[in-house]
PDB file with one MODEL, atoms N, CA, C and O in Angstrom:
MODEL        1
ATOM      1  N   MET A   1      59.172 174.676  58.070  1.00  0.00           N
ATOM      2  CA  MET A   1      59.701 172.994  59.177  1.00  0.00           C
ATOM      3  C   MET A   1      60.113 172.140  57.566  1.00  0.00           C
ATOM      4  O   MET A   1      61.252 171.711  57.381  1.00  0.00           O
ATOM      5  N   ASN A   2      59.549 172.066  57.027  1.00  0.00           N
ATOM      6  CA  ASN A   2      59.650 170.996  55.935  1.00  0.00           C
ATOM      7  C   ASN A   2      60.966 171.372  55.463  1.00  0.00           C
ATOM      8  O   ASN A   2      61.952 170.715  55.796  1.00  0.00           O
ATOM      9  N   GLN A   3      61.040 172.288  54.782  1.00  0.00           N
ATOM     10  CA  GLN A   3      62.533 172.856  54.036  1.00  0.00           C
ATOM     11  C   GLN A   3      63.696 172.642  54.955  1.00  0.00           C
ATOM     12  O   GLN A   3      64.663 171.886  54.858  1.00  0.00           O
ATOM     13  N   ARG A   4      63.332 173.547  55.913  1.00  0.00           N
ATOM     14  CA  ARG A   4      64.253 172.945  57.366  1.00  0.00           C
ATOM     15  C   ARG A   4      64.943 171.765  57.148  1.00  0.00           C
ATOM     16  O   ARG A   4      66.125 171.625  56.835  1.00  0.00           O
ATOM     17  N   LYS A   5      63.987 170.832  57.369  1.00  0.00           N
ATOM     18  CA  LYS A   5      64.616 168.872  57.776  1.00  0.00           C
ATOM     19  C   LYS A   5      65.326 169.046  55.992  1.00  0.00           C
ATOM     20  O   LYS A   5      66.519 168.765  55.884  1.00  0.00           O
ATOM     21  N   ASP A   6      64.743 169.391  55.000  1.00  0.00           N
ATOM     22  CA  ASP A   6      65.645 168.659  54.211  1.00  0.00           C
ATOM     23  C   ASP A   6      66.487 169.584  53.682  1.00  0.00           C
ATOM     24  O   ASP A   6      66.777 169.465  52.491  1.00  0.00           O
ATOM     25  N   THR A   7      66.851 170.300  54.188  1.00  0.00           N
ATOM     26  CA  THR A   7      68.461 171.200  53.739  1.00  0.00           C
ATOM     27  C   THR A   7      69.618 170.797  54.777  1.00  0.00           C
ATOM     28  O   THR A   7      70.845 170.787  54.689  1.00  0.00           O
ATOM     29  N   TYR A   8      68.523 170.398  56.011  1.00  0.00           N
ATOM     30  CA  TYR A   8      69.247 169.614  57.409  1.00  0.00           C
ATOM     31  C   TYR A   8      70.206 168.154  56.914  1.00  0.00           C
ATOM     32  O   TYR A   8      71.326 167.719  57.181  1.00  0.00           O
ATOM     33  N   ARG A   9      69.093 167.740  56.089  1.00  0.00           N
ATOM     34  CA  ARG A   9      69.523 166.092  55.633  1.00  0.00           C
ATOM     35  C   ARG A   9      69.985 166.487  54.002  1.00  0.00           C
ATOM     36  O   ARG A   9      70.134 165.561  53.205  1.00  0.00           O
ATOM     37  N   ALA A  10      70.185 167.811  53.595  1.00  0.00           N
ATOM     38  CA  ALA A  10      71.152 167.945  52.587  1.00  0.00           C
ATOM     39  C   ALA A  10      72.784 167.813  52.681  1.00  0.00           C
ATOM     40  O   ALA A  10      73.703 167.209  52.126  1.00  0.00           O
ATOM     41  N   ALA A  11      72.473 169.138  54.155  1.00  0.00           N
ATOM     42  CA  ALA A  11      74.076 168.863  54.898  1.00  0.00           C
ATOM     43  C   ALA A  11      74.904 168.034  54.775  1.00  0.00           C
ATOM     44  O   ALA A  11      76.044 167.969  54.316  1.00  0.00           O
ATOM     45  N   LEU A  12      73.578 166.811  55.655  1.00  0.00           N
ATOM     46  CA  LEU A  12      74.462 166.006  56.533  1.00  0.00           C
ATOM     47  C   LEU A  12      75.060 164.960  55.570  1.00  0.00           C
ATOM     48  O   LEU A  12      76.044 164.317  55.936  1.00  0.00           O
ATOM     49  N   GLN A  13      74.333 164.698  53.963  1.00  0.00           N
ATOM     50  CA  GLN A  13      74.424 164.234  52.892  1.00  0.00           C
ATOM     51  C   GLN A  13      76.333 164.483  51.962  1.00  0.00           C
ATOM     52  O   GLN A  13      77.267 163.745  51.646  1.00  0.00           O
ATOM     53  N   ARG A  14      76.072 165.639  51.896  1.00  0.00           N
ATOM     54  CA  ARG A  14      77.615 166.163  51.374  1.00  0.00           C
ATOM     55  C   ARG A  14      78.774 165.515  51.712  1.00  0.00           C
ATOM     56  O   ARG A  14      79.081 165.478  52.903  1.00  0.00           O
ATOM     57  N   VAL A  15      79.376 165.072  51.009  1.00  0.00           N
ATOM     58  CA  VAL A  15      80.894 164.858  51.300  1.00  0.00           C
ATOM     59  C   VAL A  15      81.647 165.839  51.634  1.00  0.00           C
ATOM     60  O   VAL A  15      81.339 166.981  51.292  1.00  0.00           O
ATOM     61  N   PRO A  16      82.759 165.588  52.351  1.00  0.00           N
ATOM     62  CA  PRO A  16      83.468 167.458  52.905  1.00  0.00           C
ATOM     63  C   PRO A  16      84.179 167.363  51.772  1.00  0.00           C
ATOM     64  O   PRO A  16      83.987 166.447  50.971  1.00  0.00           O
ATOM     65  N   ASP A  17      85.268 168.510  51.556  1.00  0.00           N
ATOM     66  CA  ASP A  17      85.764 168.404  50.194  1.00  0.00           C
ATOM     67  C   ASP A  17      87.778 168.422  50.921  1.00  0.00           C
ATOM     68  O   ASP A  17      88.456 169.229  51.557  1.00  0.00           O
ATOM     69  N   VAL A  18      87.937 167.442  50.499  1.00  0.00           N
ATOM     70  CA  VAL A  18      88.959 167.272  51.196  1.00  0.00           C
ATOM     71  C   VAL A  18      90.189 166.690  49.748  1.00  0.00           C
ATOM     72  O   VAL A  18      90.218 165.837  48.861  1.00  0.00           O
ATOM     73  N   ALA A  19      91.104 167.885  50.323  1.00  0.00           N
ATOM     74  CA  ALA A  19      92.341 168.127  49.427  1.00  0.00           C
ATOM     75  C   ALA A  19      92.877 167.160  48.617  1.00  0.00           C
ATOM     76  O   ALA A  19      92.766 166.818  47.440  1.00  0.00           O
ATOM     77  N   ALA A  20      93.721 166.690  49.952  1.00  0.00           N
ATOM     78  CA  ALA A  20      94.423 165.218  49.933  1.00  0.00           C
ATOM     79  C   ALA A  20      95.274 164.884  50.745  1.00  0.00           C
ATOM     80  O   ALA A  20      96.377 165.383  50.972  1.00  0.00           O
ATOM     81  N   PRO A  21      94.512 163.601  51.421  1.00  0.00           N
ATOM     82  CA  PRO A  21      95.089 163.188  52.877  1.00  0.00           C
ATOM     83  C   PRO A  21      96.424 163.332  53.131  1.00  0.00           C
ATOM     84  O   PRO A  21      97.222 162.790  52.366  1.00  0.00           O
ATOM     85  N   ARG A  22      96.917 164.137  54.325  1.00  0.00           N
ATOM     86  CA  ARG A  22      98.139 163.632  54.641  1.00  0.00           C
ATOM     87  C   ARG A  22      98.396 162.975  55.649  1.00  0.00           C
ATOM     88  O   ARG A  22      97.788 162.928  56.718  1.00  0.00           O
ATOM     89  N   HIS A  23      99.490 162.349  55.254  1.00  0.00           N
ATOM     90  CA  HIS A  23     100.156 161.015  55.872  1.00  0.00           C
ATOM     91  C   HIS A  23     100.400 161.318  57.514  1.00  0.00           C
ATOM     92  O   HIS A  23     101.236 162.220  57.550  1.00  0.00           O
ATOM     93  N   THR A  24     100.145 161.065  58.432  1.00  0.00           N
ATOM     94  CA  THR A  24     100.032 160.731  59.706  1.00  0.00           C
ATOM     95  C   THR A  24     100.758 159.508  60.555  1.00  0.00           C
ATOM     96  O   THR A  24     100.515 158.340  60.254  1.00  0.00           O
ATOM     97  N   LYS A  25     101.680 159.850  61.652  1.00  0.00           N
ATOM     98  CA  LYS A  25     102.282 159.263  61.685  1.00  0.00           C
ATOM     99  C   LYS A  25     101.546 159.140  63.506  1.00  0.00           C
ATOM    100  O   LYS A  25     101.489 160.065  64.316  1.00  0.00           O
ATOM    101  N   ILE A  26     101.019 157.540  63.730  1.00  0.00           N
ATOM    102  CA  ILE A  26      99.889 157.277  65.133  1.00  0.00           C
ATOM    103  C   ILE A  26     101.063 157.000  65.802  1.00  0.00           C
ATOM    104  O   ILE A  26     102.065 156.562  65.236  1.00  0.00           O
ATOM    105  N   THR A  27     100.997 157.202  66.811  1.00  0.00           N
ATOM    106  CA  THR A  27     101.704 156.663  68.212  1.00  0.00           C
ATOM    107  C   THR A  27     100.475 156.274  69.519  1.00  0.00           C
ATOM    108  O   THR A  27      99.458 156.915  69.786  1.00  0.00           O
ATOM    109  N   GLN A  28     100.896 155.245  70.053  1.00  0.00           N
ATOM    110  CA  GLN A  28      99.137 154.749  70.702  1.00  0.00           C
ATOM    111  C   GLN A  28     100.231 154.612  72.358  1.00  0.00           C
ATOM    112  O   GLN A  28     101.423 154.379  72.556  1.00  0.00           O
ATOM    113  N   LEU A  29      99.127 154.881  73.192  1.00  0.00           N
ATOM    114  CA  LEU A  29     100.031 154.645  74.219  1.00  0.00           C
ATOM    115  C   LEU A  29      99.070 154.379  75.553  1.00  0.00           C
ATOM    116  O   LEU A  29      98.403 155.336  75.945  1.00  0.00           O
ATOM    117  N   HIS A  30      98.981 153.153  76.239  1.00  0.00           N
ATOM    118  CA  HIS A  30      98.046 152.029  76.536  1.00  0.00           C
ATOM    119  C   HIS A  30      98.619 152.238  78.167  1.00  0.00           C
ATOM    120  O   HIS A  30      99.828 152.284  78.395  1.00  0.00           O
ATOM    121  N   THR A  31      97.657 152.347  79.181  1.00  0.00           N
ATOM    122  CA  THR A  31      97.948 151.954  80.962  1.00  0.00           C
ATOM    123  C   THR A  31      96.928 151.689  80.690  1.00  0.00           C
ATOM    124  O   THR A  31      96.157 151.822  79.739  1.00  0.00           O
ATOM    125  N   ARG A  32      96.974 151.011  82.246  1.00  0.00           N
ATOM    126  CA  ARG A  32      95.545 150.214  82.527  1.00  0.00           C
ATOM    127  C   ARG A  32      94.204 151.211  82.958  1.00  0.00           C
ATOM    128  O   ARG A  32      93.078 150.833  83.283  1.00  0.00           O
ATOM    129  N   TYR A  33      94.741 152.649  82.841  1.00  0.00           N
ATOM    130  CA  TYR A  33      93.643 153.493  83.159  1.00  0.00           C
ATOM    131  C   TYR A  33      93.254 154.482  82.074  1.00  0.00           C
ATOM    132  O   TYR A  33      92.184 155.076  81.946  1.00  0.00           O
ATOM    133  N   VAL A  34      94.728 154.553  81.056  1.00  0.00           N
ATOM    134  CA  VAL A  34      94.493 155.574  79.806  1.00  0.00           C
ATOM    135  C   VAL A  34      94.502 155.058  78.927  1.00  0.00           C
ATOM    136  O   VAL A  34      94.820 153.869  78.934  1.00  0.00           O
ATOM    137  N   ARG A  35      94.168 155.692  77.788  1.00  0.00           N
ATOM    138  CA  ARG A  35      94.942 155.186  76.176  1.00  0.00           C
ATOM    139  C   ARG A  35      94.420 156.100  75.391  1.00  0.00           C
ATOM    140  O   ARG A  35      93.264 156.322  75.030  1.00  0.00           O
ATOM    141  N   VAL A  36      95.692 156.727  75.119  1.00  0.00           N
ATOM    142  CA  VAL A  36      95.594 158.010  74.397  1.00  0.00           C
ATOM    143  C   VAL A  36      96.781 157.907  73.112  1.00  0.00           C
ATOM    144  O   VAL A  36      97.998 157.733  73.048  1.00  0.00           O
ATOM    145  N   THR A  37      95.635 158.130  72.140  1.00  0.00           N
ATOM    146  CA  THR A  37      96.108 158.212  70.559  1.00  0.00           C
ATOM    147  C   THR A  37      96.768 159.776  69.783  1.00  0.00           C
ATOM    148  O   THR A  37      95.956 160.615  69.393  1.00  0.00           O
ATOM    149  N   ILE A  38      97.827 159.947  69.678  1.00  0.00           N
ATOM    150  CA  ILE A  38      98.549 160.581  69.544  1.00  0.00           C
ATOM    151  C   ILE A  38      98.904 160.486  67.512  1.00  0.00           C
ATOM    152  O   ILE A  38      99.438 159.566  66.892  1.00  0.00           O
ATOM    153  N   GLU A  39      98.450 161.573  67.079  1.00  0.00           N
ATOM    154  CA  GLU A  39      99.050 161.523  65.707  1.00  0.00           C
ATOM    155  C   GLU A  39      99.846 162.926  65.042  1.00  0.00           C
ATOM    156  O   GLU A  39      99.437 164.083  64.951  1.00  0.00           O
ATOM    157  N   PHE A  40     100.800 162.472  64.736  1.00  0.00           N
ATOM    158  CA  PHE A  40     101.817 163.372  64.048  1.00  0.00           C
ATOM    159  C   PHE A  40     102.092 163.617  63.316  1.00  0.00           C
ATOM    160  O   PHE A  40     102.726 162.874  62.566  1.00  0.00           O
ATOM    161  N   ASP A  41     101.769 164.920  63.034  1.00  0.00           N
ATOM    162  CA  ASP A  41     101.353 165.192  60.686  1.00  0.00           C
ATOM    163  C   ASP A  41     103.063 165.636  60.610  1.00  0.00           C
ATOM    164  O   ASP A  41     103.532 166.640  61.146  1.00  0.00           O
ATOM    165  N   PRO A  42     103.863 164.594  59.786  1.00  0.00           N
ATOM    166  CA  PRO A  42     105.346 165.180  59.228  1.00  0.00           C
ATOM    167  C   PRO A  42     105.329 166.416  58.315  1.00  0.00           C
ATOM    168  O   PRO A  42     106.424 166.750  57.862  1.00  0.00           O
ATOM    169  N   ALA A  43     104.484 166.989  58.049  1.00  0.00           N
ATOM    170  CA  ALA A  43     104.587 168.941  57.431  1.00  0.00           C
ATOM    171  C   ALA A  43     104.445 169.257  58.713  1.00  0.00           C
ATOM    172  O   ALA A  43     104.067 170.409  58.504  1.00  0.00           O
ATOM    173  N   PHE A  44     104.442 169.160  59.974  1.00  0.00           N
ATOM    174  CA  PHE A  44     104.821 170.280  61.649  1.00  0.00           C
ATOM    175  C   PHE A  44     105.385 170.639  61.172  1.00  0.00           C
ATOM    176  O   PHE A  44     105.133 171.507  60.337  1.00  0.00           O
ATOM    177  N   PRO A  45     107.203 169.880  61.589  1.00  0.00           N
ATOM    178  CA  PRO A  45     108.269 170.570  61.193  1.00  0.00           C
ATOM    179  C   PRO A  45     108.036 171.962  60.698  1.00  0.00           C
ATOM    180  O   PRO A  45     107.853 173.070  61.202  1.00  0.00           O
ATOM    181  N   ARG A  46     108.123 171.410  59.427  1.00  0.00           N
ATOM    182  CA  ARG A  46     108.099 172.584  57.894  1.00  0.00           C
ATOM    183  C   ARG A  46     107.158 173.546  58.470  1.00  0.00           C
ATOM    184  O   ARG A  46     107.493 174.693  58.764  1.00  0.00           O
ATOM    185  N   ASP A  47     106.067 173.111  58.618  1.00  0.00           N
ATOM    186  CA  ASP A  47     104.404 174.345  59.182  1.00  0.00           C
ATOM    187  C   ASP A  47     105.269 175.065  60.297  1.00  0.00           C
ATOM    188  O   ASP A  47     104.958 176.251  60.196  1.00  0.00           O
ATOM    189  N   LEU A  48     106.016 174.957  61.109  1.00  0.00           N
ATOM    190  CA  LEU A  48     106.514 175.222  62.692  1.00  0.00           C
ATOM    191  C   LEU A  48     107.790 176.449  62.211  1.00  0.00           C
ATOM    192  O   LEU A  48     107.977 177.622  62.536  1.00  0.00           O
ATOM    193  N   THR A  49     108.394 175.640  61.429  1.00  0.00           N
ATOM    194  CA  THR A  49     110.012 176.307  60.928  1.00  0.00           C
ATOM    195  C   THR A  49     109.251 178.077  59.996  1.00  0.00           C
ATOM    196  O   THR A  49     109.496 179.238  60.326  1.00  0.00           O
ATOM    197  N   ARG A  50     108.305 177.558  58.791  1.00  0.00           N
ATOM    198  CA  ARG A  50     108.126 178.619  58.608  1.00  0.00           C
ATOM    199  C   ARG A  50     107.178 179.755  59.353  1.00  0.00           C
ATOM    200  O   ARG A  50     107.313 180.968  59.193  1.00  0.00           O
ATOM    201  N   TRP A  51     106.465 179.294  59.963  1.00  0.00           N
ATOM    202  CA  TRP A  51     105.664 180.537  61.378  1.00  0.00           C
ATOM    203  C   TRP A  51     106.732 181.065  62.480  1.00  0.00           C
ATOM    204  O   TRP A  51     106.869 182.139  63.066  1.00  0.00           O
ATOM    205  N   VAL A  52     107.310 180.033  62.496  1.00  0.00           N
ATOM    206  CA  VAL A  52     108.297 180.680  63.504  1.00  0.00           C
ATOM    207  C   VAL A  52     109.688 181.231  62.885  1.00  0.00           C
ATOM    208  O   VAL A  52     110.379 181.984  63.570  1.00  0.00           O
ATOM    209  N   GLY A  53     110.063 180.879  61.683  1.00  0.00           N
ATOM    210  CA  GLY A  53     111.447 181.223  61.609  1.00  0.00           C
ATOM    211  C   GLY A  53     111.704 183.016  61.307  1.00  0.00           C
ATOM    212  O   GLY A  53     112.816 183.495  61.528  1.00  0.00           O
ATOM    213  N   PRO A  54     110.620 183.840  60.820  1.00  0.00           N
ATOM    214  CA  PRO A  54     110.963 185.511  60.812  1.00  0.00           C
ATOM    215  C   PRO A  54     110.800 186.336  62.133  1.00  0.00           C
ATOM    216  O   PRO A  54     111.243 187.472  62.301  1.00  0.00           O
ATOM    217  N   PRO A  55     110.013 185.507  63.156  1.00  0.00           N
ATOM    218  CA  PRO A  55     110.044 186.240  64.180  1.00  0.00           C
ATOM    219  C   PRO A  55     111.314 186.197  65.027  1.00  0.00           C
ATOM    220  O   PRO A  55     111.825 187.133  65.641  1.00  0.00           O
ATOM    221  N   VAL A  56     111.770 184.785  64.932  1.00  0.00           N
ATOM    222  CA  VAL A  56     112.875 184.621  65.841  1.00  0.00           C
ATOM    223  C   VAL A  56     114.349 185.374  65.274  1.00  0.00           C
ATOM    224  O   VAL A  56     115.119 186.094  65.910  1.00  0.00           O
ATOM    225  N   SER A  57     114.416 184.978  64.021  1.00  0.00           N
ATOM    226  CA  SER A  57     115.595 185.740  63.525  1.00  0.00           C
ATOM    227  C   SER A  57     115.497 187.041  63.564  1.00  0.00           C
ATOM    228  O   SER A  57     116.550 187.637  63.787  1.00  0.00           O
ATOM    229  N   ALA A  58     114.339 187.802  63.380  1.00  0.00           N
ATOM    230  CA  ALA A  58     114.156 189.044  63.889  1.00  0.00           C
ATOM    231  C   ALA A  58     114.577 189.427  65.532  1.00  0.00           C
ATOM    232  O   ALA A  58     115.314 190.372  65.814  1.00  0.00           O
ATOM    233  N   LEU A  59     114.118 188.743  66.282  1.00  0.00           N
ATOM    234  CA  LEU A  59     114.810 188.462  67.760  1.00  0.00           C
ATOM    235  C   LEU A  59     116.298 188.329  67.701  1.00  0.00           C
ATOM    236  O   LEU A  59     116.858 189.425  67.750  1.00  0.00           O
ATOM    237  N   LEU A  60     116.907 187.545  67.631  1.00  0.00           N
ATOM    238  CA  LEU A  60     118.508 187.349  67.475  1.00  0.00           C
ATOM    239  C   LEU A  60     119.069 188.862  66.447  1.00  0.00           C
ATOM    240  O   LEU A  60     119.884 189.577  67.031  1.00  0.00           O
ATOM    241  N   ARG A  61     118.738 189.215  65.313  1.00  0.00           N
ATOM    242  CA  ARG A  61     119.425 190.544  64.441  1.00  0.00           C
ATOM    243  C   ARG A  61     118.937 191.733  66.064  1.00  0.00           C
ATOM    244  O   ARG A  61     119.757 192.571  66.438  1.00  0.00           O
ATOM    245  N   ALA A  62     118.245 191.653  66.434  1.00  0.00           N
ATOM    246  CA  ALA A  62     117.906 192.564  67.556  1.00  0.00           C
ATOM    247  C   ALA A  62     118.865 192.439  68.180  1.00  0.00           C
ATOM    248  O   ALA A  62     119.917 193.002  67.877  1.00  0.00           O
ATOM    249  N   GLY A  63     118.704 191.546  69.365  1.00  0.00           N
ATOM    250  CA  GLY A  63     119.770 191.427  69.979  1.00  0.00           C
ATOM    251  C   GLY A  63     120.965 191.258  69.485  1.00  0.00           C
ATOM    252  O   GLY A  63     121.792 191.807  70.212  1.00  0.00           O
ATOM    253  N   ALA A  64     121.441 190.740  68.566  1.00  0.00           N
ATOM    254  CA  ALA A  64     122.693 191.041  67.858  1.00  0.00           C
ATOM    255  C   ALA A  64     123.426 192.960  68.555  1.00  0.00           C
ATOM    256  O   ALA A  64     124.330 193.398  69.268  1.00  0.00           O
ATOM    257  N   ALA A  65     122.193 193.495  67.667  1.00  0.00           N
ATOM    258  CA  ALA A  65     122.300 194.886  67.705  1.00  0.00           C
ATOM    259  C   ALA A  65     122.992 195.449  68.869  1.00  0.00           C
ATOM    260  O   ALA A  65     124.112 195.928  69.044  1.00  0.00           O
ATOM    261  N   VAL A  66     121.362 195.112  70.045  1.00  0.00           N
ATOM    262  CA  VAL A  66     121.971 195.573  71.328  1.00  0.00           C
ATOM    263  C   VAL A  66     123.558 195.102  72.300  1.00  0.00           C
ATOM    264  O   VAL A  66     124.011 195.465  73.385  1.00  0.00           O
ATOM    265  N   LEU A  67     123.982 194.213  71.322  1.00  0.00           N
ATOM    266  CA  LEU A  67     124.987 193.431  72.285  1.00  0.00           C
ATOM    267  C   LEU A  67     126.199 194.046  70.908  1.00  0.00           C
ATOM    268  O   LEU A  67     127.337 193.578  70.937  1.00  0.00           O
ATOM    269  N   ARG A  68     125.932 194.793  70.096  1.00  0.00           N
ATOM    270  CA  ARG A  68     127.094 195.311  69.512  1.00  0.00           C
ATOM    271  C   ARG A  68     127.685 196.281  70.247  1.00  0.00           C
ATOM    272  O   ARG A  68     127.046 197.210  70.742  1.00  0.00           O
ATOM    273  N   PRO A  69     129.023 196.119  70.373  1.00  0.00           N
ATOM    274  CA  PRO A  69     129.890 197.658  71.338  1.00  0.00           C
ATOM    275  C   PRO A  69     129.331 198.772  70.222  1.00  0.00           C
ATOM    276  O   PRO A  69     129.600 199.966  70.354  1.00  0.00           O
TER     277      PRO A  69
ENDMDL
END
């Protein structure tokens, strides 16, 4: 039991490994009943293009091949 407590305490004291903090754009929306904070990562459009680009271009090529006479 004591060893488990010590392990737990040691884990709480560890500092998480953070490579490099990413700059985020923060937008806050306030109304009478709701308060929302939206954080936008500027690298997201680049990541999205990298993930979505190849499947979309493959679909475009397949569509062009189907529509070709």
